[in-house]
PARODO-422759 format. One record per residue (C-alpha): residue number from 1; residue in one letter; y, z, x. Coordinates in pm, 1 decimal, decimal comma. Layout:
<nodes>
     k   r      north         up       east
   NUM   A          Y          Z          X
...
</nodes>
This chain:
<nodes>
     k   r      north         up       east
     1   M     6158,3    10258,4    12122,2
     2   L     6486,6    10087,6    12034,3
     3   S     6617,2    10139,5    12383,6
     4   S     6741,6     9784,4    12442,8
     5   S     7108,8     9717,3    12498,1
     6   V     7261,2     9531,1    12209,3
     7   H     7553,5     9465,2    12436,3
     8   T     7320,0     9316,3    12695,5
     9   A     7201,7     9078,9    12423,2
    10   W     7563,3     8988,3    12352,6
    11   A     7630,2     8932,3    12723,1
    12   L     7321,6     8715,0    12760,2
    13   A     7431,3     8504,0    12466,5
    14   Q     7753,0     8439,0    12656,0
    15   G     7568,3     8345,0    12973,3
    16   G     7624,0     8688,7    13123,8
    17   A     7394,2     8851,2    13377,6
    18   L     7202,8     9175,6    13368,8
    19   E     7298,0     9304,8    13713,0
    20   D     7541,9     9590,8    13749,1
    21   R     7873,3     9408,5    13728,4
    22   S     8046,6     9574,3    13432,0
    23   R     8403,5     9451,1    13397,8
    24   Y     8657,2     9584,5    13152,5
    25   D     8882,8     9323,0    12995,4
    26   N     9220,5     9485,0    12930,5
    27   K     9312,8     9204,7    12695,1
    28   T     9017,0     9243,4    12460,7
    29   R     8951,1     9611,9    12538,2
    30   C     8580,5     9528,8    12579,6
    31   F     8328,8     9531,1    12861,6
    32   E     8226,4     9174,2    12930,7
    33   T     7883,8     9263,7    13070,8
    34   F     7684,9     9581,6    13084,7
    35   P     7446,6     9709,2    13349,1
    36   F     7137,7     9835,7    13175,4
    37   P     6870,7     9595,4    13047,1
    38   G     6618,3     9744,6    12809,6
    39   D     6309,3     9704,9    12603,9
    40   D     6414,7     9427,9    12365,8
    41   T     6230,8     9523,8    12050,5
    42   G     6310,9     9583,8    11686,5
    43   L     6668,1     9562,5    11566,5
    44   A     6808,6     9489,7    11910,3
    45   T     6582,6     9184,6    11952,6
    46   E     6690,3     9054,7    11614,7
    47   L     7050,9     9115,9    11712,5
    48   R     6998,9     8924,6    12037,6
    49   Q     6879,6     8622,5    11839,3
    50   R     7159,5     8651,2    11586,1
    51   I     7414,7     8671,7    11863,6
    52   A     7263,0     8374,4    12042,7
    53   D     7276,6     8176,5    11718,6
    54   R     7630,6     8256,8    11616,4
    55   A     7817,8     8401,5    11913,0
    56   H     8146,3     8283,9    12066,4
    57   P     8182,1     7904,5    12054,0
    58   P     8123,5     7753,8    12399,6
    59   L     8418,2     7649,6    12612,8
    60   A     8464,9     7281,2    12690,2
    61   L     8728,6     7118,5    12904,5
    62   G     9012,0     6958,4    12710,4
    63   P     9229,0     6669,1    12822,3
    64   A     9364,7     6688,6    13174,6
    65   G     9621,2     6962,2    13208,0
    66   T     9540,7     7128,5    12873,8
    67   G     9273,8     7369,1    12996,9
    68   P     8960,9     7466,3    12805,5
    69   K     8927,5     7430,0    12431,8
    70   L     8692,5     7590,9    12179,1
    71   T     8407,6     7384,4    12043,2
    72   G     8133,7     7449,6    11793,0
    73   T     8134,8     7626,4    11459,3
    74   G     8014,5     7973,6    11557,7
    75   A     8117,3     8254,8    11324,6
    76   G     8159,6     8506,7    11606,0
    77   P     8506,1     8614,5    11718,0
    78   S     8684,0     8430,1    11995,4
    79   P     8767,5     8672,3    12276,7
    80   A     9086,9     8485,9    12355,5
    81   R     9207,4     8445,4    12001,2
    82   D     9060,2     8688,2    11751,9
    83   R     8991,7     9005,1    11946,5
    84   T     9329,0     9042,3    12115,7
    85   P     9464,5     9365,1    11966,0
    86   A     9790,4     9312,7    11780,9
    87   R     9931,0     9632,7    11925,8
    88   H     9930,6     9483,5    12278,3
    89   D    10136,1     9188,7    12153,1
    90   A    10366,6     9432,9    11973,5
    91   R    10430,8     9623,2    12294,5
    92   R    10530,1     9301,8    12466,5
    93   R    10762,1     9213,4    12178,9
    94   G    10947,3     9540,9    12211,5
    95   P    10962,3     9887,6    12056,7
    96   Q    11136,9     9786,3    11735,8
    97   Q    10864,8     9543,8    11634,1
    98   W    10594,4     9786,5    11749,5
    99   R    10731,9    10052,3    11516,0
   100   T    10695,1     9816,1    11221,8
   101   T    10328,2     9740,9    11300,8
   102   N    10147,5     9942,2    11033,9
   103   M     9773,2     9905,4    10975,7
   104   G     9783,5    10133,6    10674,3
   105   E     9439,1    10085,4    10524,5
   106   A     9075,2    10148,6    10606,2
   107   F     8786,2     9933,2    10490,1
   108   I     8410,7     9982,0    10481,4
   109   V     8248,9     9673,2    10634,9
   110   A     7881,0     9775,6    10634,2
   111   A     7687,4    10069,6    10491,1
   112   V     7322,9    10153,0    10556,6
   113   R     7080,1    10441,1    10548,5
   114   T     6719,2    10516,1    10620,8
   115   A     6488,4    10590,3    10333,3
   116   G     6451,9    10966,6    10300,1
   117   G     6146,8    11129,6    10455,1
   118   R     5984,3    11449,6    10336,5
   119   R     5949,3    11746,1    10569,7
   120   G     5655,5    11658,8    10793,6
   121   G     5646,1    11315,4    10634,4
   122   R     5695,3    10954,2    10736,8
   123   L     6004,1    11011,9    10953,1
   124   A     5884,2    11331,4    11120,1
   125   G     5769,7    11136,8    11426,7
   126   W     6121,4    11008,4    11494,7
   127   H     6343,0    11193,3    11740,5
   128   P     6676,7    11240,2    11558,3
   129   A     6869,9    11057,1    11832,0
   130   D     6645,6    10753,6    11786,2
   131   L     6673,8    10785,8    11408,9
   132   A     7052,5    10776,5    11425,5
   133   A     7038,5    10495,3    11681,9
   134   S     6847,3    10277,8    11435,2
   135   V     7139,3    10308,2    11192,2
   136   L     7395,5    10228,2    11462,3
   137   D     7203,8     9914,8    11558,8
   138   A     7169,6     9808,6    11195,0
   139   L     7544,5     9848,0    11134,2
   140   V     7627,7     9632,1    11435,9
   141   L     7373,8     9372,1    11328,9
   142   R     7492,2     9353,8    10969,6
   143   S     7861,0     9344,2    11055,0
   144   G     7823,5     9089,5    11333,0
   145   A     8036,5     9309,0    11557,8
   146   D     8057,5     9276,9    11934,1
   147   P     7899,9     9617,7    12010,6
   148   A     8135,6     9684,6    12301,0
   149   C     8435,3     9667,6    12068,6
   150   I     8329,2     9972,6    11866,9
   151   D     8607,7    10218,2    11944,9
   152   D     8419,9    10537,6    11858,3
   153   V     8113,7    10679,6    11685,7
   154   I     8146,6    10998,4    11478,2
   155   L     7827,6    11152,1    11340,0
   156   G     7774,6    11453,2    11117,8
   157   C     7491,3    11693,7    11190,7
   158   V     7442,1    12049,9    11068,9
   159   G     7148,4    12172,5    11277,0
   160   Q     7296,1    12113,6    11621,8
   161   A     7017,1    12282,0    11816,1
   162   G     6705,6    12165,0    11996,4
   163   E     6670,7    11787,6    11964,4
   164   Q     7005,9    11774,1    11783,1
   165   A     7200,0    11972,1    12044,0
   166   N     7433,2    11851,8    12321,0
   167   N     7637,3    11612,1    12106,8
   168   I     7373,2    11430,3    11903,1
   169   A     7624,4    11150,6    11835,1
   170   R     7655,0    11064,5    12203,4
   171   N     7279,4    11085,2    12246,7
   172   A     7240,3    10846,1    11954,5
   173   V     7476,8    10597,3    12120,2
   174   L     7280,5    10621,4    12444,4
   175   S     6957,8    10567,0    12247,5
   176   S     7096,9    10260,7    12070,6
   177   G     7196,7     9911,7    12171,3
   178   L     7561,2    10014,3    12205,7
   179   P     7699,4    10010,4    12560,4
   180   Q     7773,0    10342,2    12727,8
   181   S     8144,6    10258,2    12710,8
   182   V     8132,9    10355,7    12340,7
   183   P     8220,1    10727,5    12304,5
   184   A     8088,7    10957,7    12034,5
   185   A     8150,9    11296,8    11875,6
   186   S     7946,9    11523,1    11650,1
   187   V     8093,8    11691,1    11342,1
   188   D     7978,0    11997,1    11149,4
   189   R     8136,9    12052,2    10811,1
   190   Q     7801,1    12166,7    10679,7
   191   C     7666,3    11941,9    10403,3
   192   G     7988,1    11737,3    10407,6
   193   S     7960,3    11658,9    10778,7
   194   S     7916,0    11282,5    10758,1
   195   Q     8163,0    11252,7    10471,1
   196   Q     8410,6    11423,5    10703,1
   197   A     8303,4    11184,1    10980,0
   198   L     8402,5    10900,8    10746,0
   199   H     8739,6    11066,3    10685,2
   200   F     8800,5    11101,1    11058,9
   201   A     8702,7    10737,8    11115,0
   202   A     8929,7    10618,2    10836,2
   203   Q     9220,5    10824,8    10967,9
   204   A     9171,8    10675,5    11315,3
   205   V     9186,0    10314,8    11198,6
   206   M     9462,4    10378,8    10945,6
   207   S     9678,6    10519,1    11224,5
   208   G     9620,2    10208,7    11434,2
   209   C     9490,0    10417,9    11725,1
   210   M     9150,7    10254,2    11675,8
   211   D     9038,0     9939,5    11497,0
   212   V     8661,3     9972,1    11444,6
   213   V     8477,5    10305,3    11415,5
   214   I     8125,8    10393,9    11303,7
   215   A     8090,3    10709,4    11092,5
   216   G     7754,9    10851,0    10992,6
   217   G     7514,9    11138,2    11016,1
   218   V     7162,7    11239,5    11101,7
   219   E     6934,4    11530,6    11024,7
   220   S     6568,8    11577,9    11106,2
   221   M     6482,6    11884,8    10905,7
   222   S     6120,8    11848,1    11016,2
   223   R     6206,7    11883,2    11384,1
   224   V     6513,9    12108,7    11355,6
   225   P     6456,0    12342,2    11058,3
   226   M     6751,1    12442,5    10842,2
   227   G     6939,8    12740,3    10985,4
   228   L     6784,1    12713,0    11331,8
   229   P     7110,0    12732,4    11532,3
   230   A     7190,1    13071,9    11379,2
   231   S     6838,3    13213,2    11351,2
   232   L     6738,3    13116,8    11704,4
   233   A     7045,4    13280,6    11856,6
   234   H     6997,5    13593,8    11646,8
   235   K     6630,9    13613,4    11744,3
   236   H     6725,9    13620,6    12112,4
   237   G     6996,9    13881,0    12069,1
   238   Y     7302,7    13657,1    12062,3
   239   G     7447,7    13775,3    11734,2
   240   S     7512,1    13610,5    11401,2
   241   P     7795,4    13409,0    11242,1
   242   G     8073,7    13610,5    11083,9
   243   G     8245,1    13877,2    11290,7
   244   P     8406,4    14211,6    11198,9
   245   A     8725,9    14056,5    11058,9
   246   M     8534,4    13832,4    10818,8
   247   Q     8309,5    14120,9    10714,8
   248   A     8615,9    14335,6    10647,4
   249   R     8765,9    14063,0    10431,8
   250   Y     8442,7    14019,8    10232,6
   251   P     8279,2    14364,4    10249,9
   252   G     7911,9    14373,9    10161,0
   253   V     7891,2    14000,2    10091,8
   254   V     7588,1    13806,7    10210,0
   255   F     7700,3    13444,4    10204,2
   256   S     7423,4    13233,0    10056,4
   257   Q     7406,9    12890,7     9895,6
   258   F     7114,9    13011,0     9685,3
   259   T     7322,7    13297,9     9547,8
   260   G     7610,6    13057,4     9496,0
   261   A     7391,9    12816,7     9296,4
   262   E     7285,1    13101,3     9067,7
   263   M     7645,0    13215,2     9027,0
   264   V     7754,3    12863,5     8929,2
   265   A     7473,0    12836,5     8674,7
   266   H     7566,7    13167,9     8511,6
   267   K     7941,1    13099,5     8516,9
   268   Y     7897,8    12771,0     8330,5
   269   G     7629,4    12895,9     8093,5
   270   L     7354,3    12669,1     8223,5
   271   S     6996,8    12748,6     8121,3
   272   R     6679,5    12694,6     8323,9
   273   D     6582,9    12420,4     8077,6
   274   A     6915,3    12240,3     8130,9
   275   L     6868,8    12252,0     8507,8
   276   D     6513,9    12120,3     8483,4
   277   R     6613,2    11841,6     8245,3
   278   Y     6885,0    11730,6     8484,1
   279   A     6635,6    11735,5     8772,7
   280   L     6392,0    11525,2     8569,3
   281   Q     6668,4    11273,0     8501,8
   282   S     6738,6    11250,9     8876,1
   283   H     6377,1    11153,9     8946,6
   284   Q     6368,2    10910,6     8655,4
   285   R     6685,9    10734,8     8766,0
   286   A     6573,9    10721,2     9127,9
   287   S     6233,9    10588,6     9026,8
   288   A     6388,1    10315,9     8811,2
   289   A     6632,9    10220,9     9087,2
   290   A     6359,8    10202,0     9351,3
   291   K     6132,7     9990,1     9132,0
   292   A     6421,4     9756,4     9048,5
   293   G     6507,6     9710,0     9417,2
   294   R     6848,3     9875,2     9383,7
   295   F     6810,6    10046,4     9722,0
   296   D     6679,6     9746,3     9914,5
   297   A     7016,7     9629,2    10045,6
   298   E     7112,3     9971,1    10179,9
   299   I     6786,7    10084,9    10342,3
   300   V     6696,2    10013,3    10705,2
   301   P     6313,5     9982,1    10715,8
   302   L     6158,1    10176,2    11003,5
   303   A     5811,7    10188,8    11153,9
   304   V     5634,1    10518,4    11086,4
   305   R     5578,2    10699,7    11415,6
   306   T     5304,3    10934,3    11525,5
   307   A     5375,4    11294,1    11624,9
   308   E     5399,1    11165,7    11983,7
   309   G     5664,4    10912,5    11882,1
   310   E     5446,1    10603,9    11903,0
   311   P     5511,8    10334,0    11638,9
   312   T     5243,2    10247,5    11386,5
   313   D     5190,6     9944,5    11162,8
   314   A     5313,4    10137,5    10857,7
   315   L     5669,9    10076,1    10743,3
   316   H     5895,8    10336,5    10584,0
   317   A     6131,9    10165,1    10339,4
   318   V     6108,3    10373,5    10019,4
   319   D     6246,7    10723,6     9963,6
   320   E     5949,9    10951,8    10001,6
   321   G     6070,2    11229,5     9774,8
   322   I     6083,3    11041,3     9444,8
   323   R     5831,6    11177,3     9196,2
   324   H     5760,9    10876,9     8977,9
   325   D     5539,9    11089,1     8750,6
   326   A     5774,5    11388,2     8720,4
   327   S     5752,9    11585,4     8397,6
   328   L     5952,8    11863,2     8239,4
   329   E     5638,7    12073,1     8199,1
   330   A     5556,6    12058,5     8569,3
   331   M     5913,3    12149,7     8663,2
   332   A     5921,0    12443,7     8423,8
   333   A     5607,2    12582,1     8588,3
   334   V     5777,1    12612,8     8930,8
   335   K     5876,4    12970,4     9015,8
   336   P     6248,4    13045,8     9056,1
   337   I     6384,2    13090,2     9407,4
   338   A     6498,5    13445,2     9322,4
   339   E     6313,6    13680,0     9090,6
   340   G     6446,5    13621,9     8738,8
   341   G     6672,4    13341,1     8858,5
   342   L     6745,6    12997,0     8714,2
   343   C     6725,6    12779,8     9025,0
   344   S     6392,3    12661,9     9156,3
   345   A     6260,4    12417,2     9414,1
   346   A     6210,2    12172,9     9126,6
   347   N     6579,6    12163,1     9032,2
   348   A     6719,2    12181,2     9386,2
   349   S     6757,1    11917,2     9656,4
   350   Q     6461,6    11833,4     9877,0
   351   I     6440,8    11906,0    10247,4
   352   C     6470,3    11564,6    10403,9
   353   D     6477,0    11366,7    10727,5
   354   G     6722,3    11077,8    10743,6
   355   A     7021,9    10903,3    10892,2
   356   S     7304,6    10700,2    10744,1
   357   G     7625,4    10532,5    10846,3
   358   V     7918,5    10309,5    10762,4
   359   L     8127,7    10080,9    10980,0
   360   V     8500,2    10130,4    10917,9
   361   A     8779,3     9895,6    11022,3
   362   N     9147,9     9831,2    10964,2
   363   A     9299,1     9486,8    10901,5
   364   R     9310,3     9410,9    11272,5
   365   G     8949,5     9518,1    11308,6
   366   L     8845,4     9296,3    11017,7
   367   K     9007,4     9000,5    11189,2
   368   A     8832,3     9078,4    11516,7
   369   L     8498,2     9109,1    11339,3
   370   G     8554,2     8802,9    11124,3
   371   A     8410,6     9013,7    10843,3
   372   Q     8471,5     9063,8    10474,5
   373   P     8491,6     9431,0    10367,2
   374   L     8274,6     9590,3    10101,3
   375   A     8526,6     9852,6     9993,8
   376   R     8871,1     9994,4    10061,5
   377   I     8917,7    10367,0    10106,1
   378   H     9166,1    10459,3     9834,5
   379   H     9182,5    10836,5     9888,3
   380   M     9030,9    11112,8    10099,4
   381   S     9091,0    11485,8    10095,6
   382   V     8917,0    11816,6    10156,8
   383   L     8967,8    12158,0     9999,8
   384   G     8864,2    12512,9    10079,7
   385   H     8760,6    12739,5     9792,4
   386   D     8582,0    13069,3     9720,5
   387   P     8314,5    13113,4     9992,2
   388   V     8117,4    13359,7     9779,4
   389   I     8037,8    13135,6     9482,9
   390   M     8058,9    12867,5     9753,5
   391   L     7931,3    12562,4     9561,8
   392   E     8207,4    12533,5     9299,5
   393   A     8460,0    12366,1     9531,1
   394   P     8393,8    12005,3     9414,1
   395   I     8560,6    12088,5     9080,4
   396   P     8908,7    12188,6     9206,8
   397   A     8878,9    11935,6     9489,8
   398   T     8826,5    11653,0     9241,2
   399   R     9118,4    11768,5     9026,7
   400   R     9340,6    11778,7     9332,6
   401   A     9231,1    11430,6     9443,0
   402   L     9308,0    11286,2     9099,9
   403   D     9648,6    11454,1     9100,0
   404   K     9726,9    11308,2     9441,9
   405   T     9624,9    10955,0     9346,8
   406   G     9757,4    10954,8     8990,9
   407   L     9420,6    10824,7     8871,2
   408   R     9261,1    10947,0     8551,6
   409   L     8895,8    11044,8     8569,5
   410   D     8805,7    10778,5     8315,2
   411   A     8942,8    10514,9     8556,1
   412   I     8659,7    10596,1     8797,2
   413   D     8355,2    10379,8     8728,0
   414   L     8090,4    10570,8     8925,1
   415   F     8057,9    10925,5     9058,1
   416   E     7837,4    11056,3     9338,0
   417   V     7823,0    11435,5     9328,7
   418   N     7567,1    11577,2     9567,0
   419   E     7274,8    11743,4     9393,4
   420   A     7236,7    12037,6     9629,3
   421   F     7128,0    12226,0     9317,8
   422   A     7126,9    12096,4     8960,9
   423   S     7386,7    12356,8     8868,2
   424   V     7648,9    12185,1     9089,1
   425   P     7673,6    11842,7     8918,2
   426   L     7618,8    11998,8     8574,5
   427   A     7908,7    12240,4     8626,1
   428   W     8120,5    11951,6     8760,4
   429   L     8046,6    11744,3     8449,5
   430   Q     8129,3    12032,4     8219,0
   431   A     8450,5    12141,9     8391,1
   432   L     8593,5    11790,4     8420,3
   433   Q     8447,2    11658,2     8093,9
   434   A     8320,4    11357,1     8285,7
   435   D     8091,9    11086,6     8148,6
   436   P     7733,2    11173,9     8254,2
   437   R     7635,2    10806,8     8233,7
   438   R     7854,5    10737,6     8538,8
   439   L     7717,4    11022,8     8749,8
   440   N     7452,0    10963,4     9017,3
   441   V     7332,4    10651,6     8838,2
   442   H     7049,8    10594,7     9088,2
   443   G     6944,6    10957,8     9107,0
   444   G     7051,4    11209,2     9367,4
   445   A     6935,9    11458,0     9627,8
   446   I     6693,5    11630,1     9389,4
   447   A     6485,0    11312,1     9396,8
   448   L     6603,5    11133,4     9710,2
   449   G     6643,9    11430,6     9943,3
   450   H     6936,2    11599,5    10114,4
   451   P     6935,6    11539,1    10491,9
   452   L     7231,5    11776,5    10534,3
   453   G     7458,0    11616,7    10796,0
   454   A     7353,4    11265,6    10690,2
   455   S     7409,2    11313,1    10317,4
   456   G     7780,9    11231,1    10310,8
   457   T     7749,9    10872,5    10429,7
   458   K     7413,4    10844,8    10254,3
   459   L     7586,7    10902,5     9920,5
   460   M     7871,9    10673,6    10022,9
   461   T     7625,7    10397,8    10112,6
   462   T     7459,7    10421,5     9771,9
   463   L     7798,8    10432,2     9598,9
   464   V     7928,3    10120,8     9776,9
   465   H     7618,4     9919,0     9691,8
   466   A     7607,7    10045,1     9333,0
   467   L     7969,4     9937,6     9278,0
   468   H     7883,5     9588,5     9395,9
   469   Q     7568,6     9570,0     9184,9
   470   R     7763,2     9666,8     8873,6
   471   K     8079,9     9476,7     8970,5
   472   A     8271,4     9801,1     8912,9
   473   R     8601,8     9891,5     9074,4
   474   Y     8641,6    10260,1     9166,4
   475   G     8389,9    10512,2     9293,0
   476   L     8433,7    10884,5     9369,2
   477   Q     8216,8    11092,9     9599,8
   478   T     8223,9    11468,8     9642,0
   479   M     7988,7    11738,3     9760,0
   480   C     7972,5    12114,5     9793,2
   481   E     7966,7    12255,1    10145,8
   482   G     7871,8    12580,1    10310,9
   483   G     8164,7    12819,5    10336,4
   484   G     8310,9    12705,3    10003,8
   485   M     8457,3    12362,8    10077,4
   486   A     8442,2    12012,2     9933,0
   487   N     8540,6    11666,4    10052,0
   488   V     8646,9    11398,6     9803,1
   489   T     8653,0    11026,4     9878,5
   490   I     8763,3    10757,1     9635,2
   491   I     8686,8    10395,0     9719,8
   492   E     8770,9    10062,1     9562,7
   493   R     8529,5     9769,5     9571,3
   494   V     8678,7     9458,3     9729,3
</nodes>
């Protein structure tokens, strides 16, 4: 269990104690010590050692009358110098100068994900709160952040029932090495939940209200099956989503992503063979990327756990859903989801367990972290569209995003369009006349899996790392969402 306190490790590195003597420093906005010691294993133990190796430089007495001075060459932030929020200084300088303090931009500092696990597969033994906690710990470790200076954690999750109920984001924080002073909120924008979490995080740091925020998502589709929040309530007589007013507005409509995928395929003249060929390409690209080590930098390796949650010696570090021997013939033999339909399990995304996250900061946060960003968030928007066809929204959402930014599509180097069904990215390519060689270059959800609420920052993580590997500039991410919506995020590698 990764139950150890990363903040306790930080406090110990500073000579702090483990007893209950939490003290909030109004100057740094951080807790100097934290009361709960834990089981120092896994990522938190590694973080403890990293912190001990490169934490705040020790204080030494300077010449008489000059007070203490900093010594050493540690890369960690100085609490007296680097972590003092600029907005506190601005308030002391007066309202006029405070009004001119404008953070303006949001940067991605770290981006990680777990390797996808099949339903009942190598991640099925992980409680989703622990799964998300492993990503939180990895982000803190990779960024070198003082864990107590994380202003907020925002996690996407679609199936917020059972083990994912009661604010899974907060439960993930309490299962991680972050101190309990770090708040958290859970977001449900269906499949775009963690992409929306990223948007909320970016908006918070761009406004200057916060400096460092973690955005991410988690979904254990093995332990909380898709649709459980609605089906469980209905089973016990507590009704179903969509009341009389919605039914009157859309009479006789049964809202379904499966129906929407078929509608998209027919609208854009896509054949079963075209869908299967795209799905084959997804597996081939994912297989090539995995074999070439393209995912290594973004994946957090985890110990496989038993059904009782006990760790084993096996390590999960490769996406479990990739079919390295996929063939068009085998895909064509899979029955369609609906009688006479075009979409099948072979050309749709895989049910998947996983978690992902990014650490977002503004300029002040970067200074406090002493970190170099991976990417700058250039644009973010979200659009509602027809809830009946449902999955077509990425097309008008992308057009709108390009109009807002003034960018041409050919200025974007890489695209990540979620492969909920093969018909979605194929329709997107056709409608926008985009270059297919830039789309999902390392495969997509058909091969790698679609852990619903975790997919937004999962795609973003892959996009950020792919831009760096190719030394490309701009990347665009979009995905279809239940209810007929789509988020769009454009980033620039820095």
